[in-house]
C-alpha positions as CSV (number, residue, x, y, z in Angstrom):
1,M,21.6,1.3,-2.2
2,W,21.5,3.3,0.9
3,R,17.8,2.6,1.1
4,T,18.5,-0.8,1.3
5,L,20.9,-0.4,4.0
6,L,18.6,1.7,5.9
7,L,15.7,-0.4,5.3
8,A,17.9,-3.4,6.4
9,G,19.5,-1.6,9.3
10,L,16.2,0.0,11.0
11,L,14.4,-3.1,10.7
12,A,17.2,-5.0,12.6
13,G,17.8,-2.5,15.5
14,F,13.7,-2.4,16.2
15,A,13.6,-6.5,16.0
16,T,14.4,-6.8,19.6
17,L,11.3,-4.2,20.7
18,A,8.9,-6.8,19.1
19,R,9.7,-9.7,22.2
20,A,6.8,-10.5,24.1
21,N,6.7,-10.8,27.5
22,D,3.7,-12.1,29.1
23,L,2.8,-13.9,32.0
24,P,2.4,-17.2,32.5
25,W,-1.4,-17.1,32.6
26,Q,-3.8,-19.2,34.5
27,A,-7.8,-19.7,33.8
28,C,-9.9,-19.5,36.7
29,R,-13.8,-19.1,38.4
30,G,-13.8,-16.2,40.4
31,A,-16.3,-13.6,41.9
32,P,-15.8,-10.8,43.8
33,G,-15.1,-11.1,47.4
34,A,-14.4,-8.3,50.2
35,D,-10.9,-8.7,50.3
36,G,-10.3,-8.9,46.5
37,P,-11.4,-11.6,44.2
38,V,-12.0,-15.3,45.2
39,L,-10.8,-17.6,42.7
40,T,-11.2,-21.4,42.1
41,D,-10.3,-24.1,40.3
42,C,-7.5,-22.6,38.4
43,R,-5.8,-24.3,35.6
44,P,-2.9,-23.4,33.4
45,L,-4.3,-21.2,30.0
46,D,-4.3,-23.1,27.0
47,G,-4.3,-20.5,23.9
48,A,-4.5,-16.6,23.8
49,I,-5.7,-15.1,26.6
50,D,-9.5,-14.8,24.8
51,P,-12.6,-12.6,26.9
52,Q,-14.4,-12.0,23.2
53,G,-18.3,-12.6,23.9
54,R,-17.9,-13.7,27.9
55,E,-16.2,-13.2,31.2
56,I,-13.3,-14.7,32.2
57,W,-10.6,-14.7,35.5
58,L,-7.1,-15.3,35.0
59,R,-4.2,-15.5,37.3
60,A,-0.5,-15.4,37.3
61,A,2.3,-15.4,39.8
62,L,5.6,-13.3,39.1
63,P,8.4,-12.2,41.2
64,A,9.4,-8.7,42.6
65,P,11.3,-6.5,40.5
66,T,14.7,-6.4,41.3
67,D,15.6,-2.9,40.8
68,T,14.0,0.4,42.6
69,R,12.5,1.9,38.9
70,P,8.4,2.6,39.2
71,Q,6.1,-0.9,37.8
72,A,2.9,-0.4,35.8
73,F,0.5,-3.2,34.7
74,Y,0.2,-3.4,30.7
75,I,-3.1,-3.9,29.1
76,A,-3.3,-3.3,25.3
77,G,-6.8,-5.8,23.8
78,V,-10.3,-5.6,22.9
79,A,-11.5,-5.7,26.1
80,S,-12.5,-4.4,29.6
81,S,-10.3,-4.7,32.5
82,E,-9.9,-4.7,36.1
83,V,-6.5,-5.6,37.7
84,W,-5.5,-6.9,41.4
85,L,-1.8,-7.5,42.9
86,N,-1.5,-9.5,46.1
87,G,-5.8,-8.4,46.7
88,R,-4.8,-4.9,46.4
89,R,-6.5,-3.7,43.6
90,L,-4.7,-1.6,40.5
91,G,-7.0,0.1,38.9
92,A,-10.0,-0.7,36.4
93,N,-10.4,-0.3,32.6
94,G,-13.8,0.3,32.0
95,R,-15.9,-2.5,34.0
96,P,-15.6,-6.2,32.9
97,A,-19.1,-8.2,33.3
98,A,-20.8,-10.8,32.8
99,D,-23.1,-9.3,29.4
100,A,-22.7,-6.6,27.1
101,R,-25.4,-4.5,29.5
102,A,-23.7,-4.5,32.9
103,E,-20.1,-3.8,30.6
104,V,-18.4,-0.7,30.4
105,P,-16.2,-0.8,27.7
106,G,-12.4,0.1,28.4
107,R,-9.4,1.7,26.1
108,Y,-7.6,-0.6,23.8
109,Q,-4.5,-0.2,25.8
110,I,-3.8,1.4,29.7
111,A,-0.9,1.3,32.2
112,M,-1.9,1.0,35.8
113,P,1.0,2.3,37.9
114,I,2.0,-0.2,41.1
115,A,2.8,1.5,44.0
116,E,6.1,-0.1,45.5
117,T,4.3,-1.5,48.5
118,A,2.2,-3.7,47.1
119,W,5.0,-5.5,46.2
120,R,6.0,-8.6,48.6
121,P,8.8,-10.2,48.6
122,G,9.6,-13.2,46.7
123,A,6.7,-14.8,44.3
124,N,3.3,-12.0,43.8
125,V,0.1,-13.1,42.8
126,V,-1.6,-10.9,40.3
127,V,-5.0,-11.2,39.3
128,M,-6.9,-10.1,35.9
129,H,-11.0,-9.7,35.4
130,M,-11.6,-9.3,31.9
131,S,-14.6,-9.8,29.4
132,S,-15.0,-8.0,25.7
133,F,-19.0,-7.9,24.5
134,R,-18.5,-4.8,22.3
135,G,-15.3,-5.7,20.0
136,G,-17.6,-5.6,16.6
137,L,-15.3,-7.7,15.0
138,R,-13.9,-11.1,15.7
139,F,-9.9,-11.4,16.7
140,D,-7.8,-14.1,16.8
141,R,-5.5,-12.1,19.2
142,P,-7.6,-9.9,21.3
143,I,-5.5,-9.4,24.1
144,M,-2.0,-8.2,22.5
145,S,-0.3,-8.1,25.8
146,A,-0.7,-8.0,29.5
147,T,2.2,-7.5,31.3
148,V,3.9,-5.7,34.2
149,G,6.8,-3.3,33.0
150,P,9.1,0.2,33.9
151,Y,6.9,3.1,34.3
152,P,6.6,4.9,32.1
153,Y,6.9,2.8,29.2
154,S,8.9,4.8,26.2
155,A,10.4,2.2,23.7
156,H,7.6,2.7,21.7
157,I,8.9,6.8,20.5
158,P,11.9,5.5,17.9
159,L,9.5,3.9,16.4
160,L,6.6,6.6,16.2
161,A,9.4,8.9,14.8
162,V,10.8,6.5,12.4
163,T,7.1,6.5,11.1
164,F,6.3,10.6,11.2
165,A,9.5,10.8,9.5
166,A,8.2,8.8,7.0
167,A,4.5,9.7,6.9
168,G,6.3,13.7,6.1
169,A,7.8,12.5,3.4
170,L,4.9,10.8,2.3
171,V,2.4,14.5,2.6
172,A,5.3,16.0,0.8
173,A,5.4,13.4,-1.9
174,A,1.6,13.2,-2.3
175,F,2.0,17.2,-2.8
176,G,4.5,17.4,-5.4
177,F,3.3,14.6,-7.9
178,G,-0.1,16.4,-7.2
179,V,1.3,19.9,-8.6
180,I,3.3,17.7,-11.3
181,H,-0.2,16.1,-12.6
182,A,-1.7,19.8,-12.3
183,L,0.8,20.7,-14.6
184,R,0.9,18.4,-16.9
185,R,-1.6,16.1,-16.2
186,T,0.1,12.5,-16.6
187,G,-1.7,9.5,-15.2
188,S,1.5,8.2,-13.6
189,S,1.8,11.4,-11.0
190,L,-1.8,10.8,-9.8
191,V,-1.3,7.1,-9.2
192,L,2.0,8.6,-6.6
193,A,0.1,11.5,-5.4
194,A,-2.4,8.8,-4.8
195,M,-0.2,6.4,-3.3
196,A,1.8,8.5,-0.9
197,A,-1.2,10.3,-0.2
198,V,-2.5,7.1,1.4
199,A,0.6,5.3,2.2
200,A,0.7,8.5,4.9
201,L,-3.0,8.5,6.3
202,Q,-1.8,4.9,7.2
203,A,0.9,5.8,9.1
204,V,-1.4,8.0,11.3
205,V,-3.9,5.4,11.6
206,E,-1.2,3.1,12.4
207,S,0.2,5.8,14.8
208,L,-3.3,6.6,16.6
209,R,-2.1,3.6,19.5
210,A,0.1,5.2,20.9
211,L,-1.5,8.7,20.2
212,V,-5.1,8.0,21.3
213,S,-6.3,6.3,24.4
214,Y,-9.2,5.3,22.4
215,A,-12.3,2.6,23.9
216,Y,-11.8,-0.4,22.4
217,P,-14.7,-1.2,20.4
218,L,-13.0,1.5,17.7
219,H,-9.8,-1.0,16.9
220,A,-12.1,-2.8,14.8
221,W,-12.2,0.2,12.5
222,R,-9.0,1.2,13.3
223,M,-8.2,-2.0,11.8
224,S,-10.7,-2.2,9.0
225,A,-8.8,1.2,7.8
226,I,-5.3,-0.2,8.1
227,W,-6.0,-3.1,6.0
228,A,-8.2,-0.7,3.7
229,L,-5.7,1.5,3.3
230,S,-3.2,-1.1,3.0
231,G,-5.6,-2.8,0.1
232,A,-5.2,0.4,-1.9
233,F,-1.9,0.9,-1.8
234,S,-1.1,-2.5,-2.8
235,I,-3.7,-2.3,-6.0
236,M,-2.0,1.2,-7.3
237,L,1.6,-0.1,-6.8
238,V,0.4,-2.4,-9.4
239,A,-1.3,0.2,-11.4
240,Y,2.1,2.0,-11.7
241,A,4.5,-0.7,-12.3
242,A,2.3,-2.4,-14.9
243,G,1.3,0.9,-16.6
244,R,5.1,1.7,-16.6
245,F,6.7,-1.6,-17.4
246,L,3.8,-3.8,-18.7
247,P,0.9,-1.2,-20.5
248,G,-0.5,-3.1,-22.4
249,A,-1.5,-5.2,-19.8
250,R,-2.1,-2.7,-16.8
251,R,-6.0,-3.5,-17.0
252,R,-5.7,-6.6,-16.4
253,M,-3.2,-6.6,-13.6
254,T,-4.9,-4.3,-11.5
255,V,-8.4,-6.1,-12.1
256,L,-6.0,-9.2,-11.0
257,G,-4.5,-7.1,-7.9
258,A,-7.7,-6.0,-6.8
259,V,-9.4,-9.3,-6.6
260,A,-6.4,-11.1,-4.8
261,V,-6.2,-7.9,-2.2
262,G,-10.2,-8.7,-1.9
263,L,-9.6,-12.7,-1.1
264,T,-7.2,-11.5,2.1
265,A,-10.3,-10.2,4.1
266,L,-10.8,-13.8,4.4
267,A,-7.4,-14.4,5.7
268,P,-7.7,-15.1,9.5
269,G,-6.1,-11.6,11.7
270,F,-5.6,-8.5,10.9
271,D,-2.2,-8.2,10.6
272,L,-2.2,-11.9,8.2
273,K,-4.9,-9.8,6.3
274,T,-3.1,-6.6,5.9
275,G,0.3,-8.7,5.4
276,L,-0.8,-10.3,2.3
277,A,-2.5,-7.3,0.9
278,L,0.7,-5.8,0.7
279,L,3.0,-8.9,-0.5
280,I,0.2,-9.4,-2.9
281,G,0.8,-5.5,-4.5
282,V,4.6,-6.1,-4.3
283,I,5.0,-9.6,-6.3
284,L,2.6,-8.8,-8.9
285,A,4.3,-5.0,-9.5
286,G,7.7,-6.7,-9.4
287,V,6.3,-9.1,-12.2
288,A,5.7,-6.0,-14.2
289,A,9.0,-4.9,-13.9
290,A,10.3,-8.5,-14.6
291,V,8.7,-8.1,-18.0
292,G,10.3,-4.3,-17.7
293,V,14.0,-5.6,-17.3
294,R,13.4,-8.5,-19.9
295,K,12.4,-5.3,-22.3
296,R,15.2,-3.3,-21.1
297,L,12.7,-0.6,-20.2
298,P,14.7,2.2,-18.0
299,G,13.9,1.6,-14.2
300,A,12.6,-1.2,-14.7
301,R,16.1,-3.2,-12.9
302,P,16.4,-0.9,-9.8
303,A,12.6,-1.2,-9.3
304,L,12.4,-5.1,-9.3
305,A,15.5,-4.9,-7.0
306,Y,13.3,-2.3,-4.5
307,L,10.8,-4.6,-4.6
308,A,12.6,-8.0,-4.1
309,L,14.6,-6.7,-0.9
310,F,11.6,-5.5,0.6
311,L,9.6,-9.4,-0.2
312,V,13.0,-10.5,1.5
313,L,13.1,-8.3,4.2
314,A,9.2,-8.6,4.9
315,V,10.3,-12.5,5.7
316,G,13.1,-11.7,7.3
317,F,11.0,-9.3,9.9
318,P,7.3,-10.5,9.3
319,E,6.7,-8.9,12.9
320,W,7.2,-5.1,11.5
321,L,5.7,-5.5,8.0
322,V,2.7,-3.3,8.8
323,D,4.2,-1.4,11.7
324,L,7.1,-0.3,10.1
325,S,8.7,-1.9,6.8
326,Y,5.9,-1.2,4.5
327,F,5.9,3.0,5.4
328,L,9.8,3.1,4.8
329,L,8.9,1.1,1.5
330,A,6.6,3.3,0.4
331,A,8.7,6.9,1.5
332,G,11.8,4.9,0.0
333,L,10.3,4.0,-3.2
334,V,7.8,7.5,-3.9
335,V,10.9,10.0,-3.0
336,P,13.3,9.4,-4.9
337,L,10.9,9.0,-8.0
338,L,9.1,12.5,-7.4
339,M,13.0,13.5,-7.6
340,A,13.6,12.0,-10.7
341,E,10.4,12.8,-12.0
342,V,11.1,16.7,-11.3
343,V,14.6,15.9,-13.3
344,R,12.9,14.2,-16.1
345,L,10.3,16.9,-16.9
346,G,12.6,19.8,-17.1
347,R,14.7,17.1,-19.3
348,D,11.9,16.7,-21.3
349,D,11.0,20.1,-22.0
350,R,14.5,21.1,-23.2
351,G,14.7,17.7,-25.2
352,R,10.5,18.4,-26.5
353,E,12.2,22.1,-27.7
354,A,14.7,20.9,-29.6
355,A,12.9,17.9,-30.8
356,L,10.3,20.7,-32.5
357,T,12.8,22.8,-33.8
358,R,14.3,19.4,-35.7
359,A,11.0,17.9,-37.1
360,A,9.9,21.5,-38.3
361,S,12.7,20.7,-40.8
362,R,11.7,17.0,-41.2
363,P,7.6,17.0,-41.5
364,D,8.2,13.7,-43.1
365,R,9.7,12.3,-40.1
366,L,8.8,12.2,-36.6
367,T,11.6,12.8,-33.9
368,V,11.3,10.2,-31.2
369,A,13.2,10.0,-28.0
370,S,13.5,6.9,-26.0
371,A,16.4,5.3,-23.6
372,R,18.1,4.6,-26.8
373,G,18.6,8.1,-28.0
374,V,17.1,10.2,-30.2
375,E,15.7,8.6,-33.6
376,L,13.7,10.0,-36.5
377,V,10.9,7.7,-37.7
378,P,9.4,7.9,-40.9
379,V,6.1,8.9,-40.2
380,A,4.7,6.4,-43.5
381,E,6.2,3.7,-41.1
382,I,4.1,4.8,-38.2
383,L,0.8,1.8,-38.3
384,A,-0.5,3.6,-35.1
385,V,0.4,5.0,-31.8
386,V,-0.8,3.3,-28.6
387,G,-0.8,5.5,-25.0
388,A,1.0,4.2,-22.4
389,D,0.8,6.4,-19.4
390,D,3.6,9.3,-20.2
391,Y,5.1,7.0,-23.1
392,A,3.6,6.3,-26.3
393,E,4.5,3.0,-28.2
394,L,5.0,3.5,-31.6
395,R,4.1,0.4,-34.0
396,L,6.1,0.3,-36.8
397,V,6.3,-1.7,-40.4
398,G,7.8,-4.5,-40.2
399,G,7.0,-5.1,-36.7
400,R,9.2,-3.1,-34.5
401,D,7.7,-1.5,-31.5
402,L,9.2,1.8,-29.9
403,L,8.7,3.5,-26.6
404,H,8.5,7.2,-27.2
405,A,8.7,9.6,-24.0
406,A,5.9,11.9,-25.2
407,R,2.0,11.3,-23.8
408,L,-1.1,10.6,-26.9
409,D,-2.2,14.1,-26.8
410,Q,1.0,16.1,-27.8
411,L,1.7,13.4,-30.7
412,E,-2.0,13.8,-32.1
413,V,-1.2,17.5,-32.3
414,Q,2.2,16.9,-33.9
415,L,0.9,14.0,-36.9
416,P,-0.7,14.4,-40.0
417,P,-4.0,14.6,-41.0
418,S,-3.9,11.1,-42.1
419,F,-3.1,10.1,-38.0
420,L,-6.6,10.0,-36.5
421,R,-7.8,9.4,-33.1
422,V,-10.1,6.1,-32.7
423,H,-9.8,5.0,-29.2
424,R,-8.9,7.5,-26.0
425,S,-5.6,5.3,-25.9
426,V,-4.9,4.6,-30.0
427,I,-4.1,6.5,-33.1
428,A,-4.3,5.0,-36.1
429,N,-2.1,5.7,-39.2
430,L,-5.3,5.9,-41.7
431,A,-3.0,5.0,-44.6
432,Q,-2.1,1.8,-43.3
433,V,-5.4,0.6,-42.8
434,Q,-7.3,-2.4,-44.6
435,R,-10.8,-3.1,-43.0
436,L,-12.7,-1.7,-40.4
437,E,-15.3,-4.2,-38.7
438,R,-17.9,-3.2,-36.6
439,Q,-17.9,-5.2,-32.9
440,N,-20.2,-4.8,-29.8
441,G,-21.3,-1.1,-30.6
442,G,-17.3,0.0,-31.4
443,G,-14.8,-2.0,-33.8
444,R,-11.9,-2.9,-34.7
445,L,-9.5,-1.4,-37.2
446,H,-7.8,-4.3,-39.3
447,M,-4.0,-2.8,-40.2
448,R,-1.7,-3.9,-43.0
449,E,0.0,-6.4,-40.4
450,G,0.2,-6.6,-36.6
451,P,-3.1,-6.9,-34.0
452,P,-6.1,-4.9,-34.8
453,L,-6.7,-1.9,-32.9
454,P,-10.0,-1.0,-30.9
455,V,-12.1,1.6,-32.2
456,S,-14.3,3.4,-29.5
457,R,-18.2,3.9,-29.9
458,S,-18.2,7.6,-29.6
459,R,-15.5,7.5,-32.7
460,L,-16.6,5.0,-35.0
461,Q,-18.2,7.8,-37.1
462,A,-15.7,9.9,-37.7
463,L,-13.4,7.3,-38.4
464,R,-15.8,6.1,-40.9
465,E,-16.0,9.7,-42.8
466,A,-12.1,10.1,-42.6
467,L,-11.9,6.5,-44.2
468,D,-14.7,7.3,-47.1
469,E,-12.3,10.8,-47.4
470,A,-9.3,8.5,-47.7
471,V,-10.9,6.3,-50.5
472,L,-12.7,9.3,-51.9
473,L,-9.4,10.6,-52.2
474,R,-7.2,8.1,-53.7
475,A,-9.9,7.5,-56.2
476,T,-9.4,11.1,-57.7
477,G,-5.9,11.3,-57.1
């Protein structure tokens, strides 16, 4: 609940910062003059400011400031620019020109301080000369802002502080899950470490605009990196949720997520591409969590509630989906999972020791630790064991399935010799085998009941020999 309130409060607090206050621009024909630019044929600008692949002249009227605070003209966008106020040149960002050869690329964002003597009582006229021939990609909104405001502008500081705090938490989570993976070699810890690292890296890339004054041609690379990192996080989120709550469909759901994220490249605008990539991952992960809720798997209900909350907030505050709420989502999801994983590992160690002690006294039964408690399962009733990352699914006689909090390689050592690893994710009880069928270089193992099990090509020969030996033993017995 505290994560819900924190995320909602921060988004509500920052929502006012997203309101644009760009000027009412007119598009004109222009040329340099002895006393400043000469403009003719000015008409109201229809749509966004777009200097991509051309040279443009713009004019706007604005009132004089009502207080004595210093003012500046701010430009953020993919363009070179030059600005005048009341015929007085404020400055240049690169050098706009009529073609790419003559243009000198400017910075993505620039602040041009305005001297107090440049203002006139009443109406003032600002003129802007722009060109953009080296953007690399075409943007739906190449100029994000062109306006006058207080100098220096510090409204981005709270956003940066939250972003850096989230990035620090994500780096710590990536390190923690990396250590857990080195100790336990669990697939989920590796995926979570990668998710945290990718989200932290994206937080750094997202903050570059406020930290580094880079040339506008690099903006296409920065935006492409943000989209790619969002897509990677989204795909890994699907893989993690499916592996935990829907292990049988993990590969299919991950492929579906990858294809859907790839299709977002066709969407217009990088903000839309990135937002859609994130939402696809959250929706598919929510589907897996919903299945987990139906199966009453541990952790499924809070995961589904948290993902649903993020969807609601993403719709309510779409302007902050990429810049803020995504990092809060990632940190709020990964950091509690790290703490829970540390607690779970300690509990598992103690439980495993106790289970091994009990199992030694009952060699014909397997001690199964699940969400329902501890259960002694007769080994003879186990048809197969199917790996599900940190868990193993026991398929039992009578059609019952039981989720065991143990890894497949651990069970391979504990189970008697009548159990054989036939696939990287399957251990089969040879006493329950009905027949072996060849298929595509590998095989399918038909059991006395339940669906057939896959047999990998590398384990086919060992399985044949084990089955022949089992038949021989039964015959001689």
